[in-house]
C-alpha positions in Angstrom: -5.9 -26.6 -23.7 -2.2 -25.8 -24.0 -2.9 -26.1 -27.6 -6.2 -23.8 -27.4 -5.0 -21.1 -25.1 -1.9 -18.9 -26.5 0.8 -19.5 -24.6 1.0 -16.1 -23.5 -2.6 -16.1 -22.0 -2.0 -19.2 -20.5 0.9 -18.6 -18.3 -0.2 -15.8 -16.7 -1.1 -15.9 -12.6 -5.0 -16.3 -13.6 -5.4 -17.7 -9.8 -4.4 -14.1 -8.9 -5.4 -12.2 -11.5 -9.3 -13.6 -12.0 -9.6 -12.1 -8.0 -8.2 -9.1 -8.7 -10.3 -8.1 -11.8 -13.7 -9.0 -9.4 -12.3 -6.4 -6.8 -11.7 -3.7 -8.9 -15.1 -4.2 -10.7 -16.6 -4.1 -7.1 -14.8 -0.9 -6.4 -16.2 0.4 -9.4 -19.6 0.0 -8.4 -19.2 1.3 -4.8 -17.4 4.3 -6.5 -20.6 4.7 -8.9 -22.8 4.4 -5.8 -20.4 7.2 -4.4 -21.0 9.6 -7.2 -24.8 8.9 -6.5 -25.2 6.7 -9.2 -22.7 7.9 -12.0 -19.7 6.9 -13.6 -18.4 10.2 -13.3 -16.0 11.4 -11.7 -14.9 8.0 -9.8 -15.9 4.7 -11.4 -15.1 5.5 -15.0 -11.2 6.7 -14.0 -10.7 4.0 -11.6 -11.3 1.5 -14.6 -9.0 3.3 -16.5 -5.9 4.0 -14.2 -6.7 0.4 -13.7 -6.0 -0.9 -17.3 -3.3 1.6 -17.6 -1.2 0.4 -14.6 -2.0 -3.3 -15.9 -0.3 -2.8 -18.7 2.3 -1.0 -16.4 2.6 -4.3 -13.9 2.7 -6.6 -17.5 5.8 -4.7 -18.9 7.6 -5.2 -15.0 6.4 -8.8 -15.0 8.6 -9.1 -18.3 11.7 -7.6 -16.9 14.8 -10.0 -16.6 16.5 -10.3 -13.1 19.8 -8.8 -14.1 18.4 -5.6 -15.6 16.3 -5.4 -12.1 19.4 -5.5 -10.2 21.2 -3.1 -12.2 18.7 -0.5 -12.2 17.7 -0.9 -8.3 20.5 1.5 -7.3 19.5 4.3 -9.5 16.2 4.1 -8.9 16.3 4.6 -5.6 18.7 7.7 -5.9 16.4 8.9 -8.3 13.5 8.7 -6.5 15.1 10.7 -3.5 16.1 13.1 -5.2 12.5 13.4 -6.3 11.7 13.9 -2.8 14.4 16.6 -2.3 12.3 17.9 -5.1 9.4 18.4 -3.4 10.4 20.2 -0.6 11.8 23.0 -2.9 9.2 23.6 -5.4 6.5 21.0 -4.5 2.9 21.8 -4.8 0.9 22.3 -1.9 -2.6 21.3 -1.6 -5.0 21.0 1.8 -1.8 21.8 3.7 0.8 19.3 2.5 3.5 19.7 0.1 3.4 16.0 -1.3 3.5 16.3 -5.4 5.2 17.4 -8.6 3.3 18.7 -11.0 5.1 17.3 -14.4 2.2 19.2 -16.4 1.1 16.0 -17.9 0.8 14.3 -14.7 0.7 15.2 -10.9 3.5 12.5 -9.5 3.6 12.1 -5.7 7.1 10.7 -5.6 6.6 9.3 -2.0 4.3 6.4 -3.0 7.0 5.7 -5.5 9.8 4.9 -2.6 7.2 2.3 -0.6 8.1 -0.5 -3.7 11.4 0.9 -4.4 12.6 1.1 -0.9 11.9 -2.7 -0.9 13.5 -3.6 -3.8 16.6 -1.6 -2.6 17.0 -3.5 1.1 16.2 -6.9 -0.6 19.1 -6.1 -3.5 21.2 -5.0 -0.7 20.8 -7.9 1.8 21.2 -10.4 -1.5 24.5 -8.9 -1.7 25.8 -9.3 1.4 27.4 -12.6 3.0 25.7 -14.4 5.1 28.5 -14.1 7.6 28.1 -10.1 8.3 24.2 -10.5 8.6 24.6 -9.9 12.4 27.0 -7.2 12.0 26.5 -3.3 11.8 26.8 -3.0 8.0 23.4 -4.7 8.3 21.3 -2.6 10.3 23.2 0.9 9.7 23.5 1.1 6.1 19.8 -0.1 5.5 18.4 1.8 8.3 19.9 4.9 6.3 17.9 3.7 3.2 14.8 3.9 5.3 15.5 6.6 7.4 16.5 9.3 4.6 12.8 8.5 2.5 11.1 8.5 6.2 12.3 11.7 7.3 11.8 13.5 3.8 8.1 12.5 3.9 7.6 13.4 7.4 8.5 16.7 6.4 5.6 17.0 4.0 3.8 16.3 6.4 2.6 12.4 5.6 2.9 10.0 8.8 0.8 7.3 6.9 3.4 6.8 3.8 6.2 7.5 6.1 5.1 4.6 8.4 4.6 2.3 4.9 7.9 2.7 3.8 9.3 2.1 7.2 7.3 -1.3 7.5 8.3 -2.4 4.3 11.7 -1.8 4.5 11.4 -3.5 8.5 9.7 -6.5 7.2 12.5 -7.5 4.5 15.1 -6.5 7.1 13.4 -9.1 9.5 13.2 -11.5 7.0 16.7 -10.8 5.8 17.8 -12.8 9.0 19.1 -10.1 11.4 18.7 -11.2 15.0 15.7 -10.6 16.9 17.1 -8.5 19.7 17.6 -5.9 17.5 13.6 -5.6 16.7 13.0 -5.9 20.4 15.4 -3.3 21.1 14.1 -1.0 18.7 10.8 -1.3 19.9 11.3 -0.4 23.3 12.8 2.8 21.9 10.4 3.5 19.9 8.0 2.7 22.6 10.0 5.0 25.5 10.4 7.9 22.5 6.6 7.7 21.3 5.3 10.5 23.9 8.3 12.6 22.4 7.4 12.1 19.0 3.5 12.9 20.0 4.5 16.4 21.7 6.8 17.5 19.3 6.9 15.4 16.4 3.3 15.8 15.2 1.5 18.3 13.8 -1.7 19.3 16.0 -4.1 17.8 13.7 -2.2 14.3 13.7 -2.2 14.5 17.6 -6.0 14.9 17.6 -6.4 11.9 15.3 -4.5 9.9 17.6 -6.6 11.2 20.6 -9.7 10.7 18.9 -8.5 7.1 18.4 -9.2 6.4 22.1 -12.1 8.8 22.8 -13.7 9.4 19.7 -17.1 11.2 21.4 -14.6 13.8 22.6 -15.1 15.8 19.6 -17.8 14.3 17.8 -18.5 17.4 15.1 -14.6 17.5 14.7 -11.5 15.5 14.7 -13.7 12.7 15.8 -16.3 13.2 13.1 -14.6 11.0 10.0 -14.5 8.0 12.5 -18.1 8.2 14.2 -19.7 8.5 10.6 -17.8 5.8 9.3 -18.7 3.3 12.2 -22.5 4.7 11.4 -22.2 3.7 8.0 -20.7 -0.1 8.6 -22.8 -0.7 11.3 -26.1 0.3 9.6 -25.4 -2.2 6.6 -25.8 -5.2 8.7 -25.7 -8.6 7.2 -26.8 -8.2 3.7 -26.4 -4.3 3.5 -29.1 -1.5 2.6 -28.7 -2.1 -1.2 -26.9 -1.2 -4.3 -26.8 2.8 -4.8 -29.0 3.1 -1.2 -26.7 4.2 1.1 -27.7 7.2 2.8 -24.2 8.2 4.6 -22.5 8.5 1.6 -25.2 9.7 -0.4 -26.3 12.5 2.0 -22.6 13.4 2.4 -22.6 12.6 5.8 -19.7 10.1 5.4 -16.6 12.4 4.5 -13.9 10.7 1.9 -16.4 8.2 0.7 -14.7 7.5 -2.6 -11.0 7.1 -1.2 -10.0 7.0 3.0 -13.7 5.7 3.6 -14.6 3.9 0.6 -15.0 0.5 2.5 -17.6 2.2 5.2 -19.3 3.3 1.8 -19.5 -0.3 0.5 -20.1 -1.9 4.1 -23.8 0.5 4.4 -25.0 -0.9 0.8 -23.3 -4.7 0.6 -23.4 -5.3 4.3 -21.3 -8.0 5.9 -21.6 -10.1 2.9 -19.5 -7.5 1.1 -16.9 -6.8 3.7 -16.3 -10.8 3.6 -15.8 -10.9 0.0 -13.8 -7.9 0.1 -11.3 -9.8 2.6 -11.6 -12.9 0.8 -10.5 -11.0 -2.1 -7.4 -9.9 -0.4 -6.5 -13.0 1.4 -6.3 -14.7 -2.2 -4.2 -12.2 -3.3 -1.9 -12.0 -0.4 -1.5 -15.6 -0.2 -0.8 -15.9 -4.1 1.8 -13.2 -3.1 3.0 -15.0 -0.3 3.9 -18.4 -2.3 5.5 -16.2 -4.7 7.8 -15.1 -2.1 8.3 -18.9 -0.8 8.6 -20.4 -4.3 11.7 -18.1 -5.5 15.0 -19.6 -6.0 17.1 -17.2 -4.9 17.6 -14.8 -1.8 16.8 -11.5 -3.8 13.6 -12.9 -5.4 12.5 -13.8 -2.0 12.7 -10.6 -0.1 11.6 -8.8 -3.1 8.1 -10.5 -3.0 7.7 -10.7 0.5 8.6 -6.9 0.8 5.8 -6.5 -1.8 3.2 -8.5 0.0 4.2 -6.3 3.2 3.6 -3.1 1.8 0.1 -4.5 0.2 -0.9 -5.8 3.4 0.1 -2.4 5.3 -2.5 -0.5 3.1 -5.3 -3.2 3.7 -4.5 -3.3 7.6 -4.0 0.2 8.1 -7.1 1.2 6.2 -9.1 -1.3 7.4 -8.3 -0.9 11.2 -8.7 3.0 10.4 -12.4 2.8 8.9 -13.5 0.8 12.2 -12.1 3.1 14.7 -8.8 0.7 16.0 -6.5 3.1 14.1 -5.9 7.2 14.1 -7.1 8.3 10.2 -3.8 8.7 8.4 -4.9 8.7 4.3 -4.3 5.3 3.6 -6.7 4.3 0.7 -8.1 0.8 0.4 -6.0 -1.0 -2.5 -7.8 -1.6 -6.0 -10.7 -0.2 -4.6 -10.5 3.6 -3.3 -10.1 6.2 -6.3 -6.8 7.8 -6.2 -3.7 7.3 -8.6 -1.2 7.4 -6.5 -2.5 4.2 -4.4 -3.2 2.7 -7.2 0.4 3.3 -9.1 1.8 1.7 -5.9 -0.2 -1.6 -5.6 -0.2 -2.4 -8.9 3.7 -2.0 -8.8 3.4 -4.4 -6.2 1.7 -6.4 -8.2 4.0 -6.5 -11.4 6.7 -7.4 -9.2 5.3 -10.3 -7.7 4.2 -11.1 -11.1 8.0 -10.8 -12.3 9.0 -12.7 -9.4 6.3 -15.5 -10.5 8.0 -15.4 -14.0 11.3 -16.2 -12.5 10.3 -19.0 -10.4 8.8 -20.4 -13.5 11.6 -20.2 -15.8 14.1 -21.5 -13.1 12.3 -23.7 -10.7 13.6 -24.0 -6.9 17.0 -25.0 -6.8 18.5 -23.1 -9.5 20.4 -19.5 -9.9 21.7 -18.2 -6.7 
């Protein structure tokens, strides 16, 4: 087979790419239905964006390790500057100021910070002597690297993205070997500060979203409407669903955002439990492949980078699924590779590209090579 299939094609990680292609195609079918049985405006742009970002991921996968290390801190500073620019000249939409209008595209810099903070912390800990892992340098400096962008994103306001940045960075810190007692102490401090953060740090609409998670029937036509309709859509799908393009909740516009945040509910109504299990199975394959890449990495930087990218994708998946089923507040986290939206697709394809890059490094230099 090596003589039949060209080497550049044969060495691609098809064990991950084929399930990914199937998931994106399935997402396009769901978006086709969400648009009332039309490729426009969701399904076609979804496929075009994936194709463009797949090319971008392929370019990322070809980058050498030393170049990535060299560009890490400049990339972090550059995205941080973009976040500051959002506060100064950012575009306001829906009451939030999250975007920069560049003319040829509208960019959401906070999305770029998710993978960038992972790479930055991976590089920091890979260059930190092992003996200093339990010192203040291992906590204060990375804490500031996470805290600065999180604070800027909270000003937009965007709670979901700020949590995603903190989660990805926190996973890298945990895997870098920081003492567990620090995380226990941090968790306890966060629990104590949660009431203050709720009453003084969250916007009114964010507070209502948290409260409706515990009592969704309290405001069925207001803050609870999204969750109630999502549960109805998922539950009505049953085992096999109502059939492709036959979903009533999305077609009759009962389900808000059927093509973005609640695309899983749109899918579950038409494809039922079987469709849901397919989606979960594909996500499991992709995450397992990414984790295997991290475990096979031959140096600390590559391992932390890959694990952080897996954590970032996992955060998207977990929070979105918990959200649509009513187990988490509605925080505007789309479902990777299925929801319509360029920003989330960009972030997740950067993560995929970074994992392909580390996989390429692993293949060129098997475990036990470069440090």
